py3Dmol code that shows the C-alpha trace and the ligand (Angstrom):
import py3Dmol

protein = """\
ATOM      1  CA  MET A   1       1.176  -6.822  19.752  1.00  0.00           C
ATOM      2  CA  THR A   2      -0.356  -7.400  16.345  1.00  0.00           C
ATOM      3  CA  ASP A   3       1.961  -8.528  13.613  1.00  0.00           C
ATOM      4  CA  VAL A   4       1.737  -6.108  10.695  1.00  0.00           C
ATOM      5  CA  LYS A   5       3.903  -6.325   7.615  1.00  0.00           C
ATOM      6  CA  ILE A   6       4.358  -3.717   4.914  1.00  0.00           C
ATOM      7  CA  ARG A   7       5.847  -5.237   1.821  1.00  0.00           C
ATOM      8  CA  ILE A   8       7.313  -2.960  -0.848  1.00  0.00           C
ATOM      9  CA  ARG A   9       6.493  -4.243  -4.315  1.00  0.00           C
ATOM     10  CA  ASP A  10       8.993  -3.543  -7.067  1.00  0.00           C
ATOM     11  CA  ASN A  11       7.612  -0.796  -9.334  1.00  0.00           C
ATOM     12  CA  GLY A  12       4.341  -0.964  -7.458  1.00  0.00           C
ATOM     13  CA  PRO A  13       2.415  -0.419  -4.247  1.00  0.00           C
ATOM     14  CA  LEU A  14       2.996  -0.925  -0.561  1.00  0.00           C
ATOM     15  CA  LEU A  15       1.248  -4.140   0.431  1.00  0.00           C
ATOM     16  CA  VAL A  16      -0.077  -3.916   4.002  1.00  0.00           C
ATOM     17  CA  GLU A  17      -0.713  -7.246   5.726  1.00  0.00           C
ATOM     18  CA  GLY A  18      -2.271  -7.555   9.172  1.00  0.00           C
ATOM     19  CA  SER A  19      -4.853  -5.808  11.261  1.00  0.00           C
ATOM     20  CA  VAL A  20      -4.450  -2.045  10.940  1.00  0.00           C
ATOM     21  CA  THR A  21      -6.576   1.084  10.844  1.00  0.00           C
ATOM     22  CA  LEU A  22      -5.962   3.403   7.921  1.00  0.00           C
ATOM     23  CA  LEU A  23      -6.778   7.036   8.695  1.00  0.00           C
ATOM     24  CA  ASP A  24      -7.005  10.052   6.412  1.00  0.00           C
ATOM     25  CA  ALA A  25      -5.462  13.411   7.342  1.00  0.00           C
ATOM     26  CA  ASP A  26      -8.553  14.290   9.390  1.00  0.00           C
ATOM     27  CA  GLY A  27      -8.372  11.086  11.403  1.00  0.00           C
ATOM     28  CA  ASN A  28     -11.270   9.378   9.658  1.00  0.00           C
ATOM     29  CA  ALA A  29     -10.905   5.666   9.068  1.00  0.00           C
ATOM     30  CA  TYR A  30     -11.117   4.151   5.609  1.00  0.00           C
ATOM     31  CA  PRO A  31     -13.443   1.163   5.476  1.00  0.00           C
ATOM     32  CA  LEU A  32     -11.327  -1.942   4.983  1.00  0.00           C
ATOM     33  CA  ASP A  33     -12.632  -5.399   4.200  1.00  0.00           C
ATOM     34  CA  PRO A  34     -11.613  -7.544   7.204  1.00  0.00           C
ATOM     35  CA  SER A  35     -11.968 -10.694   5.112  1.00  0.00           C
ATOM     36  CA  LYS A  36      -9.050  -9.635   2.915  1.00  0.00           C
ATOM     37  CA  PRO A  37      -5.591 -10.479   4.230  1.00  0.00           C
ATOM     38  CA  ALA A  38      -3.948  -7.388   2.719  1.00  0.00           C
ATOM     39  CA  PHE A  39      -4.491  -4.134   0.908  1.00  0.00           C
ATOM     40  CA  ALA A  40      -2.228  -2.119  -1.372  1.00  0.00           C
ATOM     41  CA  LEU A  41      -1.347   1.553  -0.962  1.00  0.00           C
ATOM     42  CA  CYS A  42      -0.364   3.530  -4.045  1.00  0.00           C
ATOM     43  CA  ARG A  43       3.108   4.994  -4.033  1.00  0.00           C
ATOM     44  CA  CYS A  44       3.305   6.038  -7.689  1.00  0.00           C
ATOM     45  CA  GLY A  45       0.649   8.768  -7.448  1.00  0.00           C
ATOM     46  CA  ALA A  46      -1.229   7.603 -10.562  1.00  0.00           C
ATOM     47  CA  SER A  47      -4.061   5.711  -8.886  1.00  0.00           C
ATOM     48  CA  ASN A  48      -7.607   6.956  -9.410  1.00  0.00           C
ATOM     49  CA  ASN A  49      -8.503   5.346  -6.081  1.00  0.00           C
ATOM     50  CA  ARG A  50      -5.852   6.876  -3.789  1.00  0.00           C
ATOM     51  CA  PRO A  51      -4.665   6.057  -1.287  1.00  0.00           C
ATOM     52  CA  PHE A  52      -5.218   2.576  -2.671  1.00  0.00           C
ATOM     53  CA  CYS A  53      -3.434   1.086  -5.650  1.00  0.00           C
ATOM     54  CA  ASP A  54      -5.631   0.470  -8.682  1.00  0.00           C
ATOM     55  CA  GLY A  55      -2.942  -0.992 -10.925  1.00  0.00           C
ATOM     56  CA  SER A  56      -2.210   2.281 -12.720  1.00  0.00           C
ATOM     57  CA  HIS A  57       1.477   1.970 -11.793  1.00  0.00           C
ATOM     58  CA  LYS A  58       1.803  -0.580 -14.594  1.00  0.00           C
ATOM     59  CA  GLY A  59       1.188   2.050 -17.253  1.00  0.00           C
ATOM     60  CA  CYS A  60       2.648   5.244 -15.831  1.00  0.00           C
ATOM     61  CA  GLY A  61       6.338   4.426 -15.987  1.00  0.00           C
ATOM     62  CA  PHE A  62       6.757   4.233 -12.225  1.00  0.00           C
ATOM     63  CA  SER A  63      10.054   2.633 -11.336  1.00  0.00           C
ATOM     64  CA  ALA A  64      11.300   1.836  -7.849  1.00  0.00           C
ATOM     65  CA  ALA A  65      12.955  -1.292  -6.529  1.00  0.00           C
ATOM     66  CA  GLU A  66      14.487  -0.373  -3.220  1.00  0.00           C
ATOM     67  CA  ARG A  67      16.329  -2.876  -1.079  1.00  0.00           C
ATOM     68  CA  THR A  68      17.628  -2.708   2.446  1.00  0.00           C
ATOM     69  CA  SER A  69      21.360  -2.478   2.855  1.00  0.00           C
ATOM     70  CA  GLY A  70      21.290  -5.953   4.352  1.00  0.00           C
ATOM     71  CA  GLY A  71      21.006  -7.674   7.712  1.00  0.00           C
TER      72      GLY A  71
END
"""
ligand_1 = """\
4
FES
S 1.272 1.975 -6.948
Fe -0.340 1.036 -8.020
S -1.474 2.663 -8.824
Fe 0.143 3.622 -7.776
"""
view = py3Dmol.view(width=600, height=400)
view.addModel(protein, "pdb")
view.setStyle({"model": 0}, {"cartoon": {"style": "trace"}})
view.addModel(ligand_1, "xyz")
view.setStyle({"model": 1}, {"stick": {}})
view.zoomTo()
view.show()
């Protein structure tokens, strides 16, 4: 099993680390650069490059800093 991590960034994107395939709603794969260790998915809705984060979350007032309830 491949180890994939999805890290939630405070007030920002979902950082996906590991070998994954990202599909659109029709099942078509987005081209991902295999040389990069991670990519970021927008969760604020403001990106001009959705589903990827383009940094727009920094200027749109997006605020989210979820934490697990613990152990
Ligand atoms: S989370 Fe970065 S542009 Fe939306």
